[in-house]
Short mmCIF file of the C-alpha atoms (twelve columns), coordinates in Angstrom:
data_MODEL
# 
_entry.id   MODEL 
# 
loop_
_atom_site.group_PDB 
_atom_site.id 
_atom_site.type_symbol 
_atom_site.label_atom_id 
_atom_site.label_alt_id 
_atom_site.label_comp_id 
_atom_site.label_asym_id 
_atom_site.label_seq_id 
_atom_site.Cartn_x 
_atom_site.Cartn_y 
_atom_site.Cartn_z 
_atom_site.pdbx_PDB_model_num 
ATOM 1   C CA . MET A 1   4.090  46.766 -14.512 1 
ATOM 2   C CA . PRO A 2   2.851  43.184 -15.165 1 
ATOM 3   C CA . ALA A 3   5.006  40.291 -13.675 1 
ATOM 4   C CA . PRO A 4   7.104  38.512 -16.429 1 
ATOM 5   C CA . ALA A 5   5.466  35.325 -17.576 1 
ATOM 6   C CA . ALA A 6   7.092  31.962 -16.597 1 
ATOM 7   C CA . SER A 7   10.171 31.316 -18.681 1 
ATOM 8   C CA . SER A 8   9.750  34.587 -20.622 1 
ATOM 9   C CA . PRO A 9   12.875 36.353 -21.857 1 
ATOM 10  C CA . LEU A 10  12.413 38.987 -18.917 1 
ATOM 11  C CA . ALA A 11  12.024 36.083 -16.430 1 
ATOM 12  C CA . ARG A 12  15.341 34.676 -17.726 1 
ATOM 13  C CA . VAL A 13  17.155 38.049 -17.438 1 
ATOM 14  C CA . VAL A 14  16.011 38.427 -13.997 1 
ATOM 15  C CA . ALA A 15  17.111 34.857 -12.993 1 
ATOM 16  C CA . TRP A 16  20.502 35.189 -14.685 1 
ATOM 17  C CA . LEU A 17  21.235 38.591 -13.125 1 
ATOM 18  C CA . GLY A 18  20.219 37.066 -9.798  1 
ATOM 19  C CA . GLY A 19  22.699 34.441 -10.436 1 
ATOM 20  C CA . ALA A 20  25.273 36.940 -11.144 1 
ATOM 21  C CA . SER A 21  24.464 38.667 -7.823  1 
ATOM 22  C CA . PHE A 22  24.871 35.283 -6.162  1 
ATOM 23  C CA . VAL A 23  28.399 34.905 -7.566  1 
ATOM 24  C CA . ALA A 24  29.239 38.461 -6.681  1 
ATOM 25  C CA . ALA A 25  28.117 37.879 -3.065  1 
ATOM 26  C CA . LEU A 26  30.343 34.696 -2.811  1 
ATOM 27  C CA . ALA A 27  33.347 36.697 -4.228  1 
ATOM 28  C CA . THR A 28  32.707 39.572 -1.890  1 
ATOM 29  C CA . GLY A 29  32.608 37.147 1.121   1 
ATOM 30  C CA . ALA A 30  35.713 35.434 0.066   1 
ATOM 31  C CA . TRP A 31  37.484 38.822 -0.390  1 
ATOM 32  C CA . CYS A 32  36.170 40.078 2.974   1 
ATOM 33  C CA . PHE A 33  37.131 37.033 5.066   1 
ATOM 34  C CA . GLY A 34  40.141 35.933 3.173   1 
ATOM 35  C CA . VAL A 35  41.764 39.400 2.621   1 
ATOM 36  C CA . VAL A 36  40.270 42.289 4.626   1 
ATOM 37  C CA . LEU A 37  39.561 40.454 7.936   1 
ATOM 38  C CA . ALA A 38  42.925 38.572 7.624   1 
ATOM 39  C CA . ALA A 39  44.873 41.827 8.294   1 
ATOM 40  C CA . PRO A 40  44.779 42.903 11.946  1 
ATOM 41  C CA . ALA A 41  42.518 46.041 12.385  1 
ATOM 42  C CA . PRO A 42  44.432 49.242 13.370  1 
ATOM 43  C CA . GLY A 43  44.234 50.435 16.861  1 
ATOM 44  C CA . SER A 44  43.870 48.415 20.080  1 
ATOM 45  C CA . GLY A 45  41.366 47.635 22.796  1 
ATOM 46  C CA . ALA A 46  37.953 46.043 22.877  1 
ATOM 47  C CA . ARG A 47  35.241 47.621 20.702  1 
ATOM 48  C CA . PRO A 48  31.937 46.139 21.917  1 
ATOM 49  C CA . LEU A 49  29.809 48.545 19.818  1 
ATOM 50  C CA . ALA A 50  31.623 47.223 16.760  1 
ATOM 51  C CA . VAL A 51  31.130 43.546 17.709  1 
ATOM 52  C CA . LEU A 52  27.383 44.394 18.461  1 
ATOM 53  C CA . TRP A 53  26.993 45.965 14.982  1 
ATOM 54  C CA . ASN A 54  28.522 42.919 13.337  1 
ATOM 55  C CA . VAL A 55  26.347 40.562 15.202  1 
ATOM 56  C CA . VAL A 56  23.231 42.652 14.488  1 
ATOM 57  C CA . ALA A 57  24.133 42.929 10.786  1 
ATOM 58  C CA . PHE A 58  24.667 39.055 10.526  1 
ATOM 59  C CA . THR A 59  21.454 38.550 12.349  1 
ATOM 60  C CA . ILE A 60  19.596 40.749 9.647   1 
ATOM 61  C CA . PHE A 61  21.089 38.585 6.851   1 
ATOM 62  C CA . ALA A 62  20.511 35.394 8.650   1 
ATOM 63  C CA . GLY A 63  16.881 36.334 9.656   1 
ATOM 64  C CA . HIS A 64  16.149 36.986 6.038   1 
ATOM 65  C CA . HIS A 65  17.764 33.739 5.031   1 
ATOM 66  C CA . SER A 66  15.503 31.836 7.427   1 
ATOM 67  C CA . VAL A 67  12.249 33.599 6.905   1 
ATOM 68  C CA . MET A 68  12.240 33.494 3.159   1 
ATOM 69  C CA . ALA A 69  13.195 29.913 3.184   1 
ATOM 70  C CA . ARG A 70  9.981  28.913 5.066   1 
ATOM 71  C CA . THR A 71  7.124  27.443 3.116   1 
ATOM 72  C CA . ARG A 72  4.678  30.337 4.034   1 
ATOM 73  C CA . ALA A 73  7.112  33.043 2.819   1 
ATOM 74  C CA . LYS A 74  7.604  31.140 -0.511  1 
ATOM 75  C CA . THR A 75  3.916  30.779 -0.954  1 
ATOM 76  C CA . TRP A 76  3.454  34.638 -0.416  1 
ATOM 77  C CA . ILE A 77  6.398  35.314 -2.947  1 
ATOM 78  C CA . ARG A 78  4.576  33.262 -5.481  1 
ATOM 79  C CA . THR A 79  1.546  35.550 -5.303  1 
ATOM 80  C CA . VAL A 80  3.761  38.524 -6.289  1 
ATOM 81  C CA . VAL A 81  6.017  37.055 -8.906  1 
ATOM 82  C CA . PRO A 82  5.776  34.005 -11.212 1 
ATOM 83  C CA . PRO A 83  6.574  30.799 -9.338  1 
ATOM 84  C CA . VAL A 84  9.711  30.234 -11.621 1 
ATOM 85  C CA . LEU A 85  11.135 33.440 -10.024 1 
ATOM 86  C CA . GLU A 86  10.556 32.638 -6.430  1 
ATOM 87  C CA . ARG A 87  13.980 31.270 -5.922  1 
ATOM 88  C CA . SER A 88  15.525 34.127 -7.919  1 
ATOM 89  C CA . ILE A 89  13.940 36.795 -5.618  1 
ATOM 90  C CA . TYR A 90  15.246 34.983 -2.683  1 
ATOM 91  C CA . VAL A 91  18.740 34.891 -4.299  1 
ATOM 92  C CA . TRP A 92  18.585 38.572 -5.208  1 
ATOM 93  C CA . VAL A 93  17.676 39.714 -1.736  1 
ATOM 94  C CA . ALA A 94  20.007 37.332 0.056   1 
ATOM 95  C CA . SER A 95  22.884 38.192 -2.215  1 
ATOM 96  C CA . TRP A 96  22.709 41.944 -1.645  1 
ATOM 97  C CA . LEU A 97  22.241 41.684 2.093   1 
ATOM 98  C CA . PHE A 98  25.374 39.599 2.281   1 
ATOM 99  C CA . ILE A 99  27.341 42.175 0.217   1 
ATOM 100 C CA . ALA A 100 26.081 44.864 2.470   1 
ATOM 101 C CA . LEU A 101 27.059 42.797 5.556   1 
ATOM 102 C CA . CYS A 102 30.539 42.473 4.222   1 
ATOM 103 C CA . LEU A 103 30.947 46.114 3.258   1 
ATOM 104 C CA . SER A 104 29.478 47.465 6.519   1 
ATOM 105 C CA . TRP A 105 31.675 45.133 8.688   1 
ATOM 106 C CA . GLN A 106 33.088 47.088 11.637  1 
ATOM 107 C CA . ARG A 107 36.742 46.180 12.354  1 
ATOM 108 C CA . VAL A 108 37.828 44.974 15.764  1 
ATOM 109 C CA . PRO A 109 41.563 44.936 16.696  1 
ATOM 110 C CA . GLY A 110 43.442 41.885 17.862  1 
ATOM 111 C CA . VAL A 111 44.901 38.655 16.650  1 
ATOM 112 C CA . LEU A 112 44.210 35.479 18.600  1 
ATOM 113 C CA . TYR A 113 46.839 33.445 17.034  1 
ATOM 114 C CA . THR A 114 49.035 32.885 13.888  1 
ATOM 115 C CA . ALA A 115 49.717 29.296 13.125  1 
ATOM 116 C CA . THR A 116 53.216 28.111 12.021  1 
ATOM 117 C CA . GLY A 117 54.918 24.964 10.989  1 
ATOM 118 C CA . TRP A 118 52.844 21.792 11.074  1 
ATOM 119 C CA . THR A 119 49.974 23.547 12.704  1 
ATOM 120 C CA . ALA A 120 49.655 25.800 9.815   1 
ATOM 121 C CA . TRP A 121 49.595 22.911 7.427   1 
ATOM 122 C CA . GLY A 122 47.043 21.281 9.591   1 
ATOM 123 C CA . LEU A 123 44.763 24.261 9.356   1 
ATOM 124 C CA . TRP A 124 45.321 24.515 5.693   1 
ATOM 125 C CA . LEU A 125 44.227 20.925 5.195   1 
ATOM 126 C CA . LEU A 126 41.232 21.611 7.200   1 
ATOM 127 C CA . GLN A 127 40.311 24.520 4.917   1 
ATOM 128 C CA . ALA A 128 40.949 22.404 1.776   1 
ATOM 129 C CA . ALA A 129 38.596 19.739 3.220   1 
ATOM 130 C CA . GLY A 130 35.985 22.530 3.789   1 
ATOM 131 C CA . VAL A 131 36.364 23.479 0.050   1 
ATOM 132 C CA . VAL A 132 35.971 19.941 -0.932  1 
ATOM 133 C CA . PHE A 133 32.734 19.435 1.149   1 
ATOM 134 C CA . THR A 134 31.374 22.788 -0.088  1 
ATOM 135 C CA . VAL A 135 31.986 22.245 -3.847  1 
ATOM 136 C CA . ALA A 136 30.914 18.528 -3.731  1 
ATOM 137 C CA . GLY A 137 27.654 19.327 -1.874  1 
ATOM 138 C CA . ALA A 138 26.788 22.191 -4.212  1 
ATOM 139 C CA . ARG A 139 27.412 19.987 -7.309  1 
ATOM 140 C CA . VAL A 140 24.913 17.388 -5.983  1 
ATOM 141 C CA . LEU A 141 22.320 20.093 -5.078  1 
ATOM 142 C CA . ASP A 142 22.854 21.718 -8.601  1 
ATOM 143 C CA . GLY A 143 24.450 25.137 -8.421  1 
ATOM 144 C CA . LEU A 144 22.066 26.656 -11.085 1 
ATOM 145 C CA . ASP A 145 19.078 25.597 -9.018  1 
ATOM 146 C CA . LEU A 146 20.627 27.203 -5.838  1 
ATOM 147 C CA . ALA A 147 21.231 30.413 -7.865  1 
ATOM 148 C CA . GLY A 148 17.532 30.468 -9.018  1 
ATOM 149 C CA . ILE A 149 18.421 29.909 -12.761 1 
ATOM 150 C CA . ARG A 150 17.545 26.307 -13.350 1 
ATOM 151 C CA . GLN A 151 13.824 27.202 -12.548 1 
ATOM 152 C CA . VAL A 152 13.553 29.350 -15.707 1 
ATOM 153 C CA . LEU A 153 15.192 26.852 -17.886 1 
ATOM 154 C CA . GLY A 154 12.607 24.071 -17.588 1 
ATOM 155 C CA . PRO A 155 10.315 22.108 -15.484 1 
ATOM 156 C CA . ALA A 156 11.348 22.210 -11.708 1 
ATOM 157 C CA . ARG A 157 13.186 19.004 -10.529 1 
ATOM 158 C CA . PRO A 158 11.080 17.246 -8.035  1 
ATOM 159 C CA . ALA A 159 12.388 17.019 -4.404  1 
ATOM 160 C CA . ASP A 160 14.377 13.893 -3.922  1 
ATOM 161 C CA . ILE A 161 16.994 12.500 -1.711  1 
ATOM 162 C CA . ARG A 162 20.222 11.524 -3.289  1 
ATOM 163 C CA . MET A 163 22.333 9.168  -1.258  1 
ATOM 164 C CA . VAL A 164 25.752 10.091 -2.600  1 
ATOM 165 C CA . TRP A 165 28.959 11.428 -1.006  1 
ATOM 166 C CA . PRO A 166 29.240 13.809 0.783   1 
ATOM 167 C CA . PHE A 167 25.475 13.658 1.869   1 
ATOM 168 C CA . THR A 168 26.430 10.075 3.270   1 
ATOM 169 C CA . VAL A 169 28.727 11.742 5.792   1 
ATOM 170 C CA . VAL A 170 26.445 14.512 7.168   1 
ATOM 171 C CA . ARG A 171 23.100 15.833 6.134   1 
ATOM 172 C CA . HIS A 172 24.388 19.411 5.491   1 
ATOM 173 C CA . PRO A 173 28.019 18.955 4.049   1 
ATOM 174 C CA . ILE A 174 28.075 22.627 2.692   1 
ATOM 175 C CA . TYR A 175 27.620 23.848 6.314   1 
ATOM 176 C CA . LEU A 176 30.355 21.417 7.476   1 
ATOM 177 C CA . GLY A 177 32.592 22.930 4.688   1 
ATOM 178 C CA . TRP A 178 31.830 26.482 5.832   1 
ATOM 179 C CA . ALA A 179 32.750 25.701 9.419   1 
ATOM 180 C CA . LEU A 180 36.000 24.007 8.394   1 
ATOM 181 C CA . ILE A 181 36.904 26.962 6.222   1 
ATOM 182 C CA . VAL A 182 36.223 29.693 8.673   1 
ATOM 183 C CA . PHE A 183 37.655 27.993 11.849  1 
ATOM 184 C CA . GLY A 184 40.849 26.780 9.860   1 
ATOM 185 C CA . ALA A 185 41.897 30.358 9.095   1 
ATOM 186 C CA . SER A 186 45.202 31.616 10.098  1 
ATOM 187 C CA . PRO A 187 45.981 34.285 11.268  1 
ATOM 188 C CA . MET A 188 42.952 34.177 13.333  1 
ATOM 189 C CA . THR A 189 42.072 37.769 14.000  1 
ATOM 190 C CA . VAL A 190 39.301 38.866 16.314  1 
ATOM 191 C CA . ASP A 191 37.305 39.947 13.240  1 
ATOM 192 C CA . ARG A 192 37.610 36.468 11.739  1 
ATOM 193 C CA . MET A 193 36.659 34.637 15.120  1 
ATOM 194 C CA . VAL A 194 33.582 36.867 15.411  1 
ATOM 195 C CA . TRP A 195 32.601 35.991 11.763  1 
ATOM 196 C CA . ALA A 196 33.175 32.287 12.360  1 
ATOM 197 C CA . LEU A 197 31.318 32.036 15.692  1 
ATOM 198 C CA . VAL A 198 28.290 34.134 14.621  1 
ATOM 199 C CA . SER A 199 27.884 32.440 11.100  1 
ATOM 200 C CA . THR A 200 28.271 28.909 12.539  1 
ATOM 201 C CA . LEU A 201 25.927 29.546 15.500  1 
ATOM 202 C CA . TYR A 202 23.297 30.725 12.938  1 
ATOM 203 C CA . LEU A 203 23.842 27.538 10.968  1 
ATOM 204 C CA . VAL A 204 23.531 25.324 13.993  1 
ATOM 205 C CA . ILE A 205 20.280 27.047 15.134  1 
ATOM 206 C CA . ALA A 206 18.833 27.236 11.614  1 
ATOM 207 C CA . MET A 207 19.335 23.603 10.620  1 
ATOM 208 C CA . PRO A 208 16.325 21.965 12.458  1 
ATOM 209 C CA . TRP A 209 13.967 24.622 10.871  1 
ATOM 210 C CA . GLU A 210 15.451 23.885 7.466   1 
ATOM 211 C CA . GLU A 211 15.068 20.159 7.989   1 
ATOM 212 C CA . ARG A 212 11.323 20.799 8.749   1 
ATOM 213 C CA . SER A 213 10.949 22.439 5.391   1 
ATOM 214 C CA . LEU A 214 12.938 19.510 3.634   1 
ATOM 215 C CA . SER A 215 10.675 17.078 5.320   1 
ATOM 216 C CA . ALA A 216 7.644  18.814 4.128   1 
ATOM 217 C CA . ALA A 217 8.885  18.895 0.584   1 
ATOM 218 C CA . ALA A 218 10.297 15.377 0.391   1 
ATOM 219 C CA . GLY A 219 8.067  13.522 2.660   1 
ATOM 220 C CA . PRO A 220 8.820  10.230 4.344   1 
ATOM 221 C CA . ALA A 221 11.957 9.877  2.147   1 
ATOM 222 C CA . TYR A 222 13.650 12.689 4.096   1 
ATOM 223 C CA . SER A 223 12.722 11.034 7.447   1 
ATOM 224 C CA . ALA A 224 14.249 7.694  6.212   1 
ATOM 225 C CA . TYR A 225 17.417 9.749  5.090   1 
ATOM 226 C CA . CYS A 226 17.700 11.177 8.562   1 
ATOM 227 C CA . ARG A 227 17.513 7.939  10.178  1 
ATOM 228 C CA . ARG A 228 20.325 6.607  7.859   1 
ATOM 229 C CA . VAL A 229 22.550 9.609  8.131   1 
ATOM 230 C CA . ARG A 230 22.518 10.493 11.815  1 
ATOM 231 C CA . TRP A 231 24.539 13.704 11.927  1 
ATOM 232 C CA . ARG A 232 23.503 17.122 10.678  1 
ATOM 233 C CA . MET A 233 26.747 18.906 10.405  1 
ATOM 234 C CA . VAL A 234 29.716 17.342 12.469  1 
ATOM 235 C CA . PRO A 235 30.058 13.568 12.517  1 
ATOM 236 C CA . GLY A 236 29.939 12.307 16.047  1 
ATOM 237 C CA . LEU A 237 28.909 15.665 17.552  1 
ATOM 238 C CA . TYR A 238 25.914 17.343 15.867  1 
# 
């Protein structure tokens, strides 16, 4: 079957369905972490094999996320599908891998703590700040672009550096928002802590690789931006 032409009706259908998969993945992740993993798992005792499975599953998702974001992988994808669908293919695969991760999560019993009183309010404020950083960062980056839809609607936007909040605080505000959301959760079940630790560790490891790709795309402007905004994810720490 021939590949759909750039901006053809079929290309747009593929991109919009990929965007729908992106939204479905976000909703599934929110449901998994916010509802399923918030309830203590039945039973008791350590389950190392369950933890190992969860770590491996997250690594598979994260590995795809990193490999397909690399320049060489993008170049290869463009030899298989029209360039305007390169981001959409990435979104398709990443979305369904993330949904599979959520649905295959192996429960681990145990509750580390349940916040009450002012502590609960403090954690809630951390999560609210995380949502603000995430939404604000996504708006600057353009949600349709992230979902692989903007590319089929018109000429691609050139890589640029926009010195606006929250990118004036850290270089990866969406990642900061993620960390605030997952570590601000209460009750903090063992499941939630495994999710928070593994996902945040992946972000910390992946950021230098991601910044190499950004530097290759934006050129000297990104290096200048890194000198101006020192911290990658956590002000004063990293």
